[in-house]
C-alpha positions, 0 to 999 in steps of 0.5 A: 099231076097236070101242071101249068106254070105261070111266069115271064122273066128270067128269074122263072126260067130255072123252075120250069127248065126243073119242072121239065127236066123231073119229067113233070106234066106241064101242059102249059105255059102262061106269060104275058103278052110278048113285047118290044125288047133290044135296041131294035125295039122288035117284038121278040118272045119273054125268056119263059115263053121261048123256052116253053116253045123249045120244049113244044108246050103249050103257051098262053098269053092273055092280057089279063083274066077279065075275060071270062073267056080266058078263065074258062080255057084255063079251066079246061085244061083241068089243072091240078096245080099252077106254079106261078113264079114272077108271071106279072099278072094278077089271079082273080079269085076265079084262076085261083080255086081252078087247080084242085090244089090250088096255085103256089108262087115262087117268090124272092124273099123270105115272107112276110119280108119284101112282098111285091116287085122288087124284093131282091133289089130292096134286100140289098139297098137296106143292107139285109144280110140274108135273102132268100126264096119263100113258096107260098099258097096264093090267095087274093093278097099280094104275097099274103098266103101262107109259106108252104116252104123256104130257103135262105141265102147270105148276100155277099158283101159286093153282090149286086142285085142281077148276081143275087138274082140268078143265085135266088133262081136257082134256088127257087127252082131246087125249093119248089122241086124238092117240096112238090111232092109233098104238095102232092100228097097234100102233106105240107101245110102252110104257116100264116104270115105274120102281118106285124113283120111284113115290109113292101118292095116297091117297084123299081123306078128311073128317078131313084137311080141318081146317086145323092152323094150327100147320103152315107157311103155305105147307103150309097155303096148299097143303092149303086148295087141294088140297081145293077142291072137296072135302073143303074145308079149315075151321076153326072159330071160335065153335063154328062151322064156316067152310070156306076157298075161297081164301086166300093166303101172307102175312107179316104179323106173328106170333102164337099159331098160329090167331090172328087177327093182322088182319080188313079187307076184303083179308082175315083174316090168321091167324098159323100155325106159321110165316108167317101166311095171308090168307083171301080167301073162306070159307063160313060153317057153313049159308051160301053162300061169300061174301068176306071183305069180305061175311063182316065186314059180319055178323060181328065179327071183332077180331085177338086171336081164335082159329080153332081 
């Protein structure tokens, strides 16, 4: 098969690597245009482009597919299949119908649950016990195509979004490689999604990151895990922003939400709407992430102080 791979961020890299290691014929890699990154905001290639460059594969980076020339350029590659993994651009019908076997998408949820941009984070935030990966036949809807294959994994109790992301990326690569022979033979028939079970994973916003201590402690703990590594949950103390990297549910005492109940090297206990939160790792404004023990060595935090 002539395969076009379309993806941009880290999540897509294991899938591309799996195709290359299996010796499959990836004729081109499509990814979003290079953007500024890092402290210096220098233009640099994304993870998928960097992987393709190492493998000496043709890379294409259209702004979109509104230009008929971009569609024609893709068609000239004569793809049998287009594999899309976290590409970030909408494919119009003119592109979807080019490959002989169509376009398939590797998506980080068990569809139809968590269609959209942030399925990993929303699964953790909502308290889901499991997540997984779906391979679907793409259509013009948002993650609405027939599901060709799925794999399910347990969400661990202390797992953050970054950790779950990495496990799902590897699971998706394995699922993709296993499904390709049947896709090539046109023997894998999709299951139509139940629209009544569909949920939408809206894009994360920085405005969501500030913690509301009036919420129940389990809800706060899930948000902290869901927003790690981005946008990072935070609270304010003495007019400074503290990013919360790691915290667990606690049942120590009760007080007005946001009130510090106790502070020791084992954790800063903070009252929530119900229950409390024990913070184990945080990042002071302008500093690096550190353990609570190290933080308390340089800061006086007393019971009765308030996070807000």
